[in-house]
KOLKE-879014 format. One record per atom (N, C-alpha, C): atom name; x, y, z. Coordinates in pm, whole numbers, plus 50000, padded with zeros to 5 digits. Layout:
N
R   tipa    east   north      up
R     CA       X       Y       Z
...
//
This chain:
348
R   tipa    east   north      up
R      N   47472   49369   51919
R     CA   47559   49471   51860
R      C   47704   49429   51879
R      N   47785   49442   51777
R     CA   47925   49404   51787
R      C   48003   49507   51865
R      N   48129   49473   51898
R     CA   48208   49562   51983
R      C   48249   49689   51913
R      N   48241   49692   51780
R     CA   48280   49813   51708
R      C   48163   49881   51640
R      N   48041   49845   51678
R     CA   47925   49902   51610
R      C   47896   50043   51655
R      N   47917   50072   51782
R     CA   47889   50207   51831
R      C   48012   50293   51820
R      N   47993   50423   51824
R     CA   48105   50514   51810
R      C   48198   50504   51930
R      N   48327   50520   51902
R     CA   48425   50499   52008
R      C   48417   50606   52114
R      N   48386   50727   52077
R     CA   48390   50836   52173
R      C   48263   50854   52251
R      N   48152   50794   52208
R     CA   48025   50815   52277
R      C   48026   50743   52411
R      N   47986   50815   52512
R     CA   47978   50758   52646
R      C   47831   50738   52682
R      N   47793   50614   52707
R     CA   47655   50582   52740
R      C   47641   50572   52891
R      N   47522   50601   52938
R     CA   47497   50590   53082
R      C   47524   50448   53128
R      N   47609   50434   53228
R     CA   47652   50302   53271
R      C   47552   50234   53362
R      N   47570   50106   53374
R     CA   47488   50025   53463
R      C   47565   50010   53594
R      N   47514   50071   53698
R     CA   47587   50071   53825
R      C   47567   49940   53901
R      N   47446   49887   53900
R     CA   47417   49766   53977
R      C   47370   49658   53880
R      N   47428   49541   53892
R     CA   47389   49429   53807
R      C   47401   49302   53889
R      N   47308   49212   53865
R     CA   47304   49085   53937
R      C   47341   48967   53850
R      N   47304   48970   53722
R     CA   47330   48858   53633
R      C   47420   48897   53518
R      N   47423   48813   53415
R     CA   47508   48844   53299
R      C   47455   48965   53222
R      N   47548   49041   53163
R     CA   47516   49161   53089
R      C   47555   49139   52943
R      N   47465   49175   52851
R     CA   47492   49153   52709
R      C   47603   49245   52657
R      N   47598   49371   52694
R     CA   47697   49468   52647
R      C   47783   49512   52764
R      N   47905   49462   52770
R     CA   47994   49494   52882
R      C   48041   49638   52880
R      N   48032   49704   52763
R     CA   48077   49843   52756
R      C   47987   49937   52835
R      N   47866   49894   52864
R     CA   47775   49979   52940
R      C   47799   49973   53090
R      N   47886   49882   53133
R     CA   47912   49870   53277
R      C   47996   49987   53326
R      N   47961   50039   53438
R     CA   48036   50147   53500
R      C   48124   50089   53610
R      N   48255   50097   53590
R     CA   48349   50041   53686
R      C   48357   50134   53806
R      N   48336   50083   53925
R     CA   48343   50169   54044
R      C   48484   50222   54066
R      N   48494   50340   54122
R     CA   48624   50403   54146
R      C   48698   50334   54259
R      N   48827   50311   54238
R     CA   48910   50245   54339
R      C   48971   50355   54429
R      N   48943   50348   54556
R     CA   48983   50451   54651
R      C   49085   50396   54750
R      N   49157   50486   54821
R     CA   49254   50437   54921
R      C   49190   50354   55033
R      N   49062   50380   55062
R     CA   48996   50302   55167
R      C   48978   50156   55128
R      N   48981   50128   54994
R     CA   48963   49990   54949
R      C   49087   49905   54973
R      N   49203   49969   54989
R     CA   49327   49894   55014
R      C   49407   49967   55122
R      N   49364   49957   55248
R     CA   49433   50032   55355
R      C   49570   49978   55389
R      N   49598   49851   55358
R     CA   49726   49789   55396
R      C   49837   49814   55294
R      N   49802   49869   55177
R     CA   49905   49895   55076
R      C   49948   49769   55003
R      N   50067   49774   54943
R     CA   50120   49662   54865
R      C   50219   49582   54946
R      N   50228   49454   54914
R     CA   50314   49364   54991
R      C   50460   49378   54949
R      N   50489   49387   54821
R     CA   50627   49396   54772
R      C   50640   49511   54673
R      N   50765   49546   54647
R     CA   50794   49655   54554
R      C   50797   49602   54411
R      N   50736   49679   54318
R     CA   50738   49647   54175
R      C   50803   49761   54101
R      N   50877   49728   53997
R     CA   50946   49833   53920
R      C   50952   49792   53773
R      N   50958   49896   53688
R     CA   50971   49877   53543
R      C   51073   49977   53491
R      N   51152   49934   53392
R     CA   51251   50021   53329
R      C   51225   50025   53179
R      N   51262   50137   53119
R     CA   51241   50156   52976
R      C   51355   50240   52920
R      N   51417   50193   52812
R     CA   51523   50268   52745
R      C   51461   50373   52653
R      N   51534   50481   52628
R     CA   51488   50584   52536
R      C   51603   50619   52442
R      N   51570   50660   52318
R     CA   51676   50693   52221
R      C   51747   50822   52256
R      N   51861   50843   52192
R     CA   51945   50958   52224
R      C   51877   51089   52187
R      N   51800   51092   52078
R     CA   51738   51217   52035
R      C   51626   51261   52129
R      N   51579   51172   52218
R     CA   51473   51209   52313
R      C   51529   51255   52447
R      N   51661   51252   52459
R     CA   51723   51283   52589
R      C   51695   51427   52633
R      N   51705   51522   52543
R     CA   51686   51663   52579
R      C   51544   51688   52625
R      N   51445   51635   52551
R     CA   51305   51660   52587
R      C   51270   51592   52719
R      N   51314   51468   52737
R     CA   51282   51397   52861
R      C   51347   51466   52981
R      N   51468   51516   52962
R     CA   51535   51586   53071
R      C   51459   51714   53110
R      N   51400   51783   53012
R     CA   51327   51906   53042
R      C   51194   51877   53112
R      N   51122   51774   53068
R     CA   50990   51745   53125
R      C   50993   51646   53240
R      N   51112   51600   53282
R     CA   51117   51500   53388
R      C   51061   51550   53522
R      N   51084   51676   53562
R     CA   51020   51722   53686
R      C   50867   51711   53683
R      N   50806   51734   53567
R     CA   50661   51718   53555
R      C   50621   51571   53568
R      N   50704   51481   53514
R     CA   50675   51338   53527
R      C   50682   51295   53673
R      N   50785   51342   53744
R     CA   50799   51307   53887
R      C   50681   51361   53967
R      N   50636   51481   53934
R     CA   50524   51542   54006
R      C   50395   51466   53979
R      N   50371   51428   53852
R     CA   50249   51355   53817
R      C   50246   51217   53882
R      N   50360   51147   53883
R     CA   50364   51015   53947
R      C   50366   51024   54098
R      N   50415   51136   54151
R     CA   50418   51153   54296
R      C   50281   51160   54357
R      N   50182   51210   54282
R     CA   50045   51213   54335
R      C   49989   51073   54357
R      N   50043   50976   54285
R     CA   50000   50836   54301
R      C   50103   50756   54383
R      N   50198   50825   54445
R     CA   50299   50761   54531
R      C   50385   50663   54451
R      N   50425   50706   54330
R     CA   50516   50627   54246
R      C   50646   50706   54233
R      N   50758   50638   54254
R     CA   50889   50701   54245
R      C   50945   50679   54104
R      N   50998   50787   54047
R     CA   51053   50781   53911
R      C   51199   50824   53912
R      N   51284   50748   53842
R     CA   51427   50776   53833
R      C   51467   50788   53686
R      N   51558   50881   53658
R     CA   51608   50904   53523
R      C   51759   50888   53522
R      N   51809   50800   53436
R     CA   51953   50776   53422
R      C   51994   50816   53282
R      N   52059   50931   53269
R     CA   52101   50980   53138
R      C   52224   50908   53086
R      N   52302   50848   53174
R     CA   52423   50777   53130
R      C   52385   50647   53059
R      N   52298   50569   53123
R     CA   52252   50444   53062
R      C   52138   50467   52964
R      N   52069   50580   52975
R     CA   51960   50612   52884
R      C   51834   50534   52913
R      N   51795   50526   53041
R     CA   51672   50455   53074
R      C   51594   50530   53182
R      N   51466   50500   53189
R     CA   51375   50554   53289
R      C   51320   50439   53372
R      N   51307   50460   53503
R     CA   51262   50356   53594
R      C   51150   50411   53681
R      N   51046   50333   53699
R     CA   50936   50366   53791
R      C   50921   50250   53889
R      N   50896   50281   54016
R     CA   50880   50178   54119
R      C   50778   50222   54222
R      N   50719   50125   54284
R     CA   50619   50153   54388
R      C   50690   50186   54520
R      N   50616   50249   54610
R     CA   50665   50282   54743
R      C   50571   50220   54848
R      N   50603   50244   54975
R     CA   50517   50190   55081
R      C   50383   50261   55089
R      N   50377   50383   55035
R     CA   50251   50458   55038
R      C   50161   50425   54920
R      N   50209   50349   54822
R     CA   50128   50316   54704
R      C   50015   50223   54745
R      N   49892   50264   54715
R     CA   49775   50184   54752
R      C   49703   50125   54631
R      N   49732   50178   54508
R     CA   49668   50127   54387
R      C   49762   50029   54318
R      N   49727   49899   54311
R     CA   49820   49801   54252
R      C   49834   49815   54100
R      N   49738   49881   54036
R     CA   49742   49891   53889
R      C   49815   50015   53841
R      N   49843   50110   53930
R     CA   49903   50235   53887
R      C   50047   50216   53838
R      N   50114   50110   53882
R     CA   50250   50086   53836
R      C   50251   50050   53687
R      N   50144   49981   53640
R     CA   50133   49951   53497
R      C   50104   50076   53417
R      N   50025   50167   53475
R     CA   49999   50294   53410
R      C   50128   50376   53400
R      N   50210   50373   53507
R     CA   50337   50445   53505
R      C   50433   50384   53402
R      N   50429   50252   53389
R     CA   50512   50187   53286
R      C   50471   50233   53146
R      N   50338   50242   53122
R     CA   50292   50291   52992
R      C   50334   50436   52969
R      N   50337   50515   53075
R     CA   50375   50656   53063
R      C   50519   50670   53012
R      N   50612   50597   53071
R     CA   50751   50609   53027
R      C   50772   50545   52890
R      N   50692   50443   52856
R     CA   50700   50385   52722
R      C   50658   50486   52616
R      N   50551   50560   52644
R     CA   50504   50659   52549
R      C   50603   50774   52535
R      N   50665   50813   52646
R     CA   50765   50920   52638
R      C   50883   50878   52552
R      N   50920   50751   52558
R     CA   51032   50704   52476
R      C   50993   50690   52329
R      N   50861   50684   52300
R     CA   50813   50671   52163
R      C   50775   50806   52104
R      N   50833   50917   52155
R     CA   50815   51053   52101
R      C   50676   51110   52124
R      N   50601   51056   52220
R     CA   50472   51114   52255
R      C   50496   51230   52350
R      N   50436   51348   52328
R     CA   50456   51460   52421
R      C   50398   51430   52559
R      N   50456   51497   52660
R     CA   50415   51470   52798
R      C   50268   51503   52822
R      N   50216   51609   52757
R     CA   50078   51648   52778
R      C   49980   51539   52737
R      N   50016   51458   52637
R     CA   49929   51348   52595
R      C   49959   51221   52673
R      N   50086   51196   52703
R     CA   50123   51071   52771
R      C   50072   51067   52914
R      N   50060   51182   52981
R     CA   50018   51183   53121
R      C   49871   51145   53135
R      N   49794   51149   53026
R     CA   49653   51110   53032
R      C   49635   50962   53062
R      N   49741   50883   53042
R     CA   49730   50739   53066
R      C   49704   50709   53213
R      N   49741   50798   53302
R     CA   49723   50774   53444
R      C   49577   50776   53486
R      N   49486   50826   53400
R     CA   49343   50824   53433
R      C   49288   50683   53417
R      N   49180   50655   53493
R     CA   49124   50520   53491
R      C   49056   50486   53360
R      N   48990   50581   53298
R     CA   48914   50555   53176
R      C   48999   50564   53050
R      N   49125   50596   53064
R     CA   49213   50615   52948
R      C   49320   50506   52948
R      N   49345   50453   52831
R     CA   49450   50352   52814
R      C   49539   50388   52697
R      N   49634   50303   52670
R     CA   49725   50324   52557
R      C   49750   50192   52486
R      N   49788   50203   52362
R     CA   49818   50086   52280
R      C   49932   50121   52186
R      N   50040   50046   52193
R     CA   50155   50065   52104
R      C   50153   49950   52003
R      N   50121   49984   51880
R     CA   50102   49884   51774
R      C   50231   49875   51693
R      N   50288   49756   51686
R     CA   50408   49733   51605
R      C   50365   49697   51463
R      N   50396   49784   51370
R     CA   50347   49768   51232
R      C   50455   49723   51135
R      N   50580   49724   51177
R     CA   50688   49692   51082
R      C   50684   49546   51040
R      N   50648   49457   51133
R     CA   50647   49314   51100
R      C   50523   49274   51020
R      N   50427   49364   51002
R     CA   50307   49330   50927
R      C   50329   49334   50777
R      N   50435   49404   50732
R     CA   50465   49416   50589
R      C   50610   49375   50568
R      N   50633   49282   50479
R     CA   50769   49231   50457
R      C   50852   49327   50372
R      N   50790   49384   50269
R     CA   50861   49473   50177
R      C   50873   49612   50239
R      N   50993   49669   50237
R     CA   51015   49799   50300
R      C   50946   49911   50223
R      N   50949   49906   50090
R     CA   50883   50010   50011
R      C   50733   50010   50034
R      N   50673   49891   50039
R     CA   50529   49883   50065
R      C   50497   49933   50206
R      N   50584   49902   50301
R     CA   50561   49948   50438
R      C   50560   50101   50447
R      N   50657   50165   50381
R     CA   50663   50312   50384
R      C   50541   50373   50316
R      N   50498   50313   50205
R     CA   50384   50366   50131
R      C   50255   50352   50213
R      N   50235   50238   50278
R     CA   50113   50218   50356
R      C   50114   50300   50485
R      N   50232   50321   50540
R     CA   50240   50406   50659
R      C   50206   50550   50625
R      N   50255   50599   50510
R     CA   50219   50735   50468
R      C   50072   50744   50430
R      N   50015   50634   50382
R     CA   49870   50632   50353
R      C   49789   50645   50481
R      N   49837   50587   50590
R     CA   49769   50599   50719
R      C   49773   50744   50769
R      N   49882   50813   50745
R     CA   49892   50953   50788
R      C   49806   51042   50699
R      N   49807   51018   50568
R     CA   49726   51096   50476
R      C   49795   51226   50436
R      N   49740   51296   50336
R     CA   49798   51425   50294
R      C   49784   51529   50404
R      N   49897   51583   50446
R     CA   49902   51683   50554
R      C   49839   51630   50684
R      N   49843   51498   50704
R     CA   49790   51439   50828
R      C   49639   51438   50837
R      N   49566   51453   50724
R     CA   49420   51459   50729
R      C   49358   51327   50772
R      N   49408   51215   50720
R     CA   49352   51085   50756
R      C   49370   51056   50905
R      N   49489   51087   50957
R     CA   49515   51063   51099
R      C   49429   51154   51187
R      N   49408   51277   51144
R     CA   49327   51371   51222
R      C   49180   51327   51225
R      N   49129   51281   51112
R     CA   48991   51233   51109
R      C   48973   51108   51195
R      N   49075   51021   51198
R     CA   49069   50903   51284
R      C   49069   50942   51431
R      N   49146   51045   51466
R     CA   49148   51093   51604
R      C   49012   51152   51645
R      N   48948   51225   51554
R     CA   48819   51285   51587
R      C   48709   51181   51605
R      N   48715   51073   51526
R     CA   48611   50971   51533
R      C   48630   50877   51652
R      N   48751   50860   51698
R     CA   48778   50765   51807
R      C   48811   50833   51940
R      N   48824   50967   51940
R     CA   48862   51040   52062
R      C   48996   50992   52118
R      N   49086   50954   52030
R     CA   49218   50905   52069
R      C   49326   50995   52007
R      N   49438   51001   52077
R     CA   49557   51066   52021
R      C   49642   50958   51955
R      N   49671   50975   51827
R     CA   49744   50874   51750
R      C   49872   50938   51698
R      N   49985   50869   51718
R     CA   50115   50916   51671
R      C   50184   50804   51596
R      N   50220   50829   51470
R     CA   50295   50733   51389
R      C   50442   50770   51398
R      N   50521   50681   51457
R     CA   50662   50709   51480
R      C   50743   50585   51445
R      N   50821   50593   51337
R     CA   50909   50481   51301
R      C   50830   50355   51268
R      N   50857   50250   51344
R     CA   50795   50120   51319
R      C   50677   50093   51410
R      N   50630   50193   51486
R     CA   50518   50173   51578
R      C   50417   50285   51561
R      N   50294   50256   51606
R     CA   50186   50353   51612
R      C   50137   50357   51756
R      N   50150   50473   51820
R     CA   50108   50490   51959
R      C   49971   50557   51963
R      N   49881   50500   52043
R     CA   49745   50553   52055
R      C   49711   50568   52202
R      N   49647   50680   52237
R     CA   49606   50709   52375
R      C   49461   50754   52370
R      N   49376   50693   52451
R     CA   49236   50730   52453
R      C   49152   50626   52524
R      N   49020   50635   52512
R     CA   48933   50534   52575
R      C   48954   50397   52512
R      N   48922   50294   52589
R     CA   48953   50158   52545
R      C   48875   50119   52420
R      N   48754   50168   52406
R     CA   48677   50135   52286
R      C   48738   50202   52163
R      N   48788   50323   52182
R     CA   48854   50390   52071
R      C   48985   50322   52032
R      N   49056   50267   52131
R     CA   49181   50197   52100
R      C   49156   50074   52015
R      N   49043   50006   52036
R     CA   49008   49891   51952
R      C   48991   49933   51807
R      N   48921   50043   51786
R     CA   48899   50092   51649
R      C   49031   50135   51583
R      N   49117   50200   51661
R     CA   49245   50245   51606
R      C   49330   50126   51564
R      N   49337   50022   51648
R     CA   49416   49903   51614
R      C   49361   49835   51489
R      N   49229   49829   51478
R     CA   49169   49765   51360
R      C   49204   49842   51233
R      N   49193   49975   51238
R     CA   49222   50057   51120
R      C   49369   50045   51082
R      N   49458   50048   51181
R     CA   49602   50043   51153
R      C   49640   49908   51093
R      N   49591   49800   51150
R     CA   49627   49667   51100
R      C   49572   49643   50960
R      N   49449   49689   50934
R     CA   49393   49669   50801
R      C   49461   49759   50698
R      N   49509   49875   50740
R     CA   49584   49960   50648
R      C   49714   49892   50607
R      N   49780   49827   50701
R     CA   49903   49756   50669
R      C   49877   49630   50585
R      N   49749   49586   50581
R     CA   49712   49473   50495
R      C   49656   49521   50361
R      N   49688   49645   50326
R     CA   49652   49704   50197
R      C   49502   49730   50184
R      N   49436   49769   50294
R     CA   49298   49815   50291
R      C   49300   49963   50325
R      N   49250   50045   50235
R     CA   49261   50190   50254
R      C   49186   50233   50379
R      N   49245   50323   50462
R     CA   49178   50364   50586
R      C   49050   50442   50564
R      N   49028   50498   50446
R     CA   48906   50576   50423
R      C   48783   50489   50433
R      N   48794   50358   50404
R     CA   48680   50268   50415
R      C   48635   50256   50561
R      N   48731   50235   50651
R     CA   48698   50223   50793
R      C   48651   50356   50850
R      N   48708   50466   50803
R     CA   48664   50598   50851
R      C   48520   50625   50810
R      N   48486   50586   50688
R     CA   48348   50605   50642
R      C   48252   50519   50725
R      N   48292   50396   50758
R     CA   48208   50310   50841
R      C   48190   50369   50981
R      N   48296   50428   51038
R     CA   48285   50490   51170
R      C   48191   50610   51167
R      N   48193   50686   51059
R     CA   48102   50800   51048
R      C   47957   50754   51041
R      N   47930   50645   50968
R     CA   47793   50592   50961
R      C   47748   50541   51097
R      N   47840   50475   51169
R     CA   47804   50423   51302
R      C   47773   50537   51399
R      N   47846   50646   51387
R     CA   47818   50761   51476
R      C   47678   50816   51451
R      N   47636   50824   51325
R     CA   47502   50873   51295
R      C   47395   50775   51340
R      N   47423   50643   51325
R     CA   47326   50543   51368
R      C   47311   50540   51520
R      N   47417   50573   51590
R     CA   47413   50571   51736
R      C   47319   50677   51790
R      N   47295   50784   51714
R     CA   47207   50891   51761
R      C   47060   50850   51755
R      N   47026   50751   51673
R     CA   46887   50706   51661
R      C   46860   50601   51768
R      N   46764   50628   51855
R     CA   46735   50534   51965
R      C   46673   50405   51914
R      N   46598   50410   51803
R     CA   46533   50289   51752
R      C   46634   50192   51692
R      N   46742   50246   51634
R     CA   46841   50160   51568
R      C   46960   50127   51657
R      N   46960   50176   51778
R     CA   47077   50158   51864
R      C   47102   50013   51900
R      N   46994   49935   51917
R     CA   47009   49796   51960
R      C   46997   49697   51845
R      N   46990   49745   51721
R     CA   46976   49656   51607
R      C   47112   49628   51542
R      N   47107   49532   51449
R     CA   47228   49499   51374
R      C   47247   49602   51262
R      N   47367   49654   51248
R     CA   47395   49763   51155
R      C   47462   49716   51027
R      N   47466   49586   51004
R     CA   47538   49536   50888
R      C   47478   49585   50756
R      N   47344   49604   50755
R     CA   47279   49646   50630
R      C   47306   49792   50597
R      N   47349   49872   50695
R     CA   47377   50012   50671
R      C   47523   50036   50632
R      N   47611   49945   50672
R     CA   47753   49967   50648
R      C   47790   49933   50504
R      N   47879   50011   50444
R     CA   47919   49982   50305
R      C   48004   49856   50297
R      N   47987   49787   50187
R     CA   48064   49664   50164
R      C   48160   49689   50049
R      N   48285   49676   50078
R     CA   48389   49701   49978
R      C   48453   49569   49942
R      N   48445   49536   49816
R     CA   48505   49412   49768
R      C   48649   49437   49728
R      N   48735   49351   49773
R     CA   48877   49364   49739
R      C   48899   49319   49595
R      N   48968   49403   49521
R     CA   48997   49373   49380
R      C   49145   49343   49364
R      N   49172   49233   49298
R     CA   49310   49197   49271
R      C   49354   49265   49142
R      N   49430   49373   49157
R     CA   49469   49454   49041
R      C   49603   49414   48981
R      N   49663   49310   49034
R     CA   49794   49269   48981
R      C   49776   49208   48842
R      N   49849   49258   48745
R     CA   49840   49209   48609
R      C   49954   49114   48582
R      N   49918   48997   48540
R     CA   50019   48896   48513
R      C   50072   48914   48371
R      N   50202   48907   48356
R     CA   50264   48920   48224
R      C   50234   48797   48140
R      N   50165   48820   48028
R     CA   50130   48709   47939
R      C   50245   48685   47842
R      N   50272   48561   47810
R     CA   50380   48533   47714
R      C   50340   48577   47573
R      N   50442   48614   47495
R     CA   50417   48661   47359
R      C   50364   48548   47271
R      N   50420   48431   47286
R     CA   50376   48314   47210
R      C   50309   48217   47306
R      N   50181   48197   47284
R     CA   50106   48106   47371
R      C   50107   47968   47307
R      N   50162   47872   47376
R     CA   50170   47736   47325
R      C   50039   47663   47355
R      N   49981   47609   47249
R     CA   49857   47535   47265
R      C   49888   47391   47305
R      N   49810   47343   47394
R     CA   49829   47205   47440
R      C   49780   47108   47333
R      N   49859   47008   47311
R     CA   49821   46906   47214
R      C   49718   46812   47275
R      N   49644   46752   47187
R     CA   49543   46656   47235
R      C   49611   46535   47297
R      N   49549   46489   47402
R     CA   49607   46375   47474
R      C   49589   46247   47394
R      N   49698   46173   47380
R     CA   49693   46042   47316
R      C   49764   45942   47407
R      N   49708   45827   47422
R     CA   49772   45728   47510
R      C   49899   45669   47452
R      N   49923   45689   47320
R     CA   50040   45630   47256
R      C   50158   45725   47263
R      N   50278   45673   47280
R     CA   50397   45760   47286
R      C   50427   45817   47148
R      N   50498   45931   47141
R     CA   50530   45990   47011
R      C   50628   45902   46934
R      N   50625   45910   46801
R     CA   50716   45824   46721
R      C   50862   45865   46743
R      N   50948   45766   46730
R     CA   51090   45791   46750
R      C   51147   45873   46635
R      N   51237   45966   46668
R     CA   51301   46047   46566
R      C   51411   45965   46496
R      N   51430   45995   46364
R     CA   51533   45923   46289
R      C   51671   45964   46339
R      N   51757   45865   46354
R     CA   51893   45893   46397
R      C   51976   45940   46278
R      N   52102   45975   46303
R     CA   52190   46023   46198
R      C   52218   45913   46096
R      N   52232   45792   46144
R     CA   52260   45679   46053
R      C   52139   45651   45965
R      N   52018   45663   46025
R     CA   51897   45640   45946
R      C   51886   45743   45834
R      N   51919   45869   45862
R     CA   51914   45973   45758
R      C   52016   45946   45649
R      N   52138   45898   45689
R     CA   52240   45866   45588
R      C   52199   45747   45502
R      N   52132   45651   45564
R     CA   52084   45536   45486
R      C   51977   45577   45387
R      N   51890   45670   45431
R     CA   51781   45713   45342
R      C   51835   45793   45224
R      N   51939   45874   45245
R     CA   51995   45954   45136
R      C   52102   45881   45056
R      N   52148   45766   45104
R     CA   52251   45690   45035
R      C   52391   45733   45070
R      N   52406   45830   45155
R     CA   52538   45878   45192
R      C   52614   45777   45276
R      N   52542   45688   45339
R     CA   52607   45590   45427
R      C   52700   45497   45350
R      N   52665   45471   45219
R     CA   52741   45373   45140
R      C   52856   45437   45063
R      N   52875   45571   45076
R     CA   52986   45638   45008
R      C   53117   45615   45082
R      N   53227   45621   45004
R     CA   53359   45608   45067
R      C   53399   45743   45128
R      N   53509   45742   45200
R     CA   53555   45866   45265
R      C   53594   45971   45161
R      N   53658   45926   45052
R     CA   53697   46020   44948
R      C   53575   46083   44881
R      N   53472   46003   44856
R     CA   53350   46054   44794
R      C   53279   46154   44888
R      N   53282   46125   45017
R     CA   53219   46217   45115
R      C   53292   46351   45117
R      N   53428   46346   45110
R     CA   53505   46471   45112
R      C   53481   46552   44986
R      N   53478   46484   44872
R     CA   53453   46556   44747
R      C   53312   46616   44745
R      N   53216   46545   44796
R     CA   53078   46597   44802
R      C   53070   46720   44892
R      N   53143   46716   45001
R     CA   53143   46830   45094
R      C   53208   46953   45031
R      N   53322   46927   44954
R     CA   53390   47037   44885
R      C   53299   47098   44780
R      N   53224   47014   44707
R     CA   53134   47064   44604
R      C   53022   47149   44664
R      N   52969   47106   44777
R     CA   52865   47184   44845
R      C   52918   47319   44891
R      N   53045   47320   44935
R     CA   53105   47446   44979
R      C   53125   47541   44861
R      N   53167   47485   44746
R     CA   53187   47569   44627
R      C   53055   47627   44579
R      N   52951   47546   44577
R     CA   52819   47594   44535
R      C   52768   47705   44628
R      N   52793   47689   44754
R     CA   52748   47790   44851
R      C   52822   47922   44829
R      N   52954   47914   44801
R     CA   53031   48035   44775
R      C   52984   48106   44649
R      N   52947   48029   44545
R     CA   52896   48090   44423
R      C   52765   48164   44447
R      N   52676   48102   44523
R     CA   52547   48166   44552
R      C   52567   48294   44633
R      N   52659   48288   44729
R     CA   52686   48408   44809
R      C   52747   48519   44725
R      N   52836   48481   44633
R     CA   52898   48583   44547
R      C   52795   48649   44457
R      N   52699   48570   44404
R     CA   52594   48626   44318
R      C   52507   48725   44395
R      N   52469   48688   44516
R     CA   52386   48777   44598
R      C   52462   48905   44632
R      N   52588   48893   44661
R     CA   52670   49010   44695
R      C   52684   49104   44575
R      N   52702   49045   44456
R     CA   52717   49126   44335
R      C   52589   49204   44306
R      N   52474   49137   44321
R     CA   52346   49206   44298
R      C   52326   49320   44397
R      N   52366   49299   44519
R     CA   52348   49403   44620
R      C   52436   49524   44590
R      N   52561   49501   44540
R     CA   52649   49612   44508
R      C   52602   49689   44384
R      N   52552   49617   44281
R     CA   52508   49683   44158
R      C   52377   49758   44176
R      N   52307   49731   44281
R     CA   52179   49797   44305
R      C   52197   49948   44325
R      N   52313   49988   44378
R     CA   52337   50131   44402
R      C   52368   50208   44273
R      N   52407   50136   44166
R     CA   52446   50202   44041
R      C   52335   50203   43937
R      N   52217   50159   43972
R     CA   52104   50160   43878
R      C   52050   50302   43872
R      N   52040   50360   43749
R     CA   51994   50497   43732
R      C   51844   50506   43754
R      N   51797   50608   43825
R     CA   51652   50622   43846
R      C   51581   50668   43718
R      N   51454   50647   43710
R     CA   51375   50686   43594
R      C   51359   50838   43593
R      N   51388   50899   43474
R     CA   51378   51044   43460
R      C   51241   51080   43402
R      N   51184   51188   43450
R     CA   51054   51236   43400
R      C   51069   51378   43350
R      N   50997   51414   43240
R     CA   50998   51549   43182
R      C   50909   51639   43267
R      N   50973   51735   43338
R     CA   50897   51820   43429
R      C   50796   51908   43355
R      N   50838   51962   43239
R     CA   50749   52052   43164
R      C   50627   51977   43113
R      N   50651   51859   43058
R     CA   50538   51780   43007
R      C   50444   51740   43120
R      N   50504   51704   43234
R     CA   50420   51665   43348
R      C   50339   51784   43397
R      N   50400   51907   43395
R     CA   50330   52026   43440
R      C   50217   52062   43344
R      N   50243   52048   43213
R     CA   50139   52077   43114
R      C   50023   51979   43126
R      N   50056   51855   43144
R     CA   49951   51754   43159
R      C   49864   51783   43282
R      N   49931   51823   43389
R     CA   49855   51852   43511
R      C   49769   51976   43493
R      N   49819   52078   43415
R     CA   49740   52199   43390
R      C   49620   52168   43304
R      N   49638   52083   43201
R     CA   49525   52046   43116
R      C   49418   51971   43191
R      N   49463   51885   43279
R     CA   49364   51807   43354
R      C   49288   51895   43452
R      N   49353   52001   43504
R     CA   49289   52085   43603
R      C   49212   52203   43541
R      N   49220   52223   43407
R     CA   49155   52337   43343
R      C   49004   52316   43339
R      N   48929   52421   43380
R     CA   48783   52415   43380
R      C   48733   52495   43260
R      N   48670   52430   43162
R     CA   48627   52494   43038
R      C   48512   52591   43063
R      N   48416   52556   43145
R     CA   48299   52640   43171
R      C   48338   52773   43233
R      N   48427   52768   43334
R     CA   48470   52892   43397
R      C   48547   52981   43300
R      N   48623   52917   43210
R     CA   48698   52994   43111
R      C   48604   53066   43014
R      N   48495   52999   42970
R     CA   48396   53061   42882
R      C   48327   53178   42949
R      N   48296   53161   43079
R     CA   48231   53268   43152
R      C   48318   53392   43162
R      N   48444   53374   43185
R     CA   48537   53486   43192
R      C   48547   53559   43058
R      N   48551   53484   42947
R     CA   48560   53546   42814
R      C   48434   53626   42784
R      N   48314   53574   42820
R     CA   48187   53645   42796
R      C   48183   53777   42872
R      N   48228   53776   42999
R     CA   48230   53898   43079
R      C   48325   54001   43019
R      N   48436   53955   42969
R     CA   48534   54049   42908
R      C   48477   54113   42780
R      N   48400   54035   42701
R     CA   48338   54089   42581
R      C   48232   54194   42613
R      N   48152   54171   42721
R     CA   48052   54267   42760
R      C   48114   54399   42802
R      N   48222   54392   42877
R     CA   48289   54513   42919
R      C   48342   54591   42798
R      N   48396   54518   42701
R     CA   48448   54584   42579
R      C   48336   54651   42501
R      N   48216   54587   42493
R     CA   48103   54644   42418
R      C   48051   54771   42485
R      N   48045   54774   42618
R     CA   47998   54894   42691
R      C   48093   55010   42674
R      N   48218   54982   42673
R     CA   48316   55091   42659
R      C   48318   55142   42517
//
């Protein structure tokens, strides 16, 4: 089974004890790390800093006591500098978990990315992680980037909400990044959907595949089989239409011989006999051609002007009306009307 074949939110009974290699690492249950496992604490101090934008200053200032309280349970010290606009987390001598400083770093990163504190504080749990996906560099064109980002959100956030329900993750699209918080298997699915959406693959395809996988996961007989035959296959269609030229030039047949040389100006003069004329004869010939051209133009112009003064053909309206009445007269109907009139006269 591939890493994305089972549903992201389903939790399977873990394998607590194992001696050899395991085929599916997701079934392993990681033992809880307790203070007794590291009684000596940490050797040196570690710290991380993160800048936050100006518009987040008010919210971070309000929720900072909650951040200090949440990190204090893990013996992590948190500092807020409103002048420089950064947040700092550092370990203390009482810190016994070496990985909690990375969780605290993720917490302040999420707060700076407009994630609410109620969702960001979940990162401190062992089974929950976060992933900040940078999507701006995946699309070069700004208009395409905005369109695909809105496609990921969907109408009224429906696409994003369905993705959250299928992966058990909190997903927030903010600016040039997508922040996701949830189980590690769900984060894999979220990253795949986001990256493929930015590559012009509609997210509804992946959402439909996740729904099919969730149903297949409920069947015990199909749980360990390959699910490729059940998943829909969507072929990418290239819908770009290339502009065809109005005049399509046909290729000439290939010939190994070069094309014949074109006649030069001197060759044309030799063929017409103009080459042997004197300069005076050439000038007189040119003047004669100009006079002939002016005569032709004057004739065409005169015809065009006289065209407006040509009287139209007149037709006799009365004669035309009589002719049309004669052609439309029905003799049989006229006889029938006369017979009916005679009968009425005889009865009266």
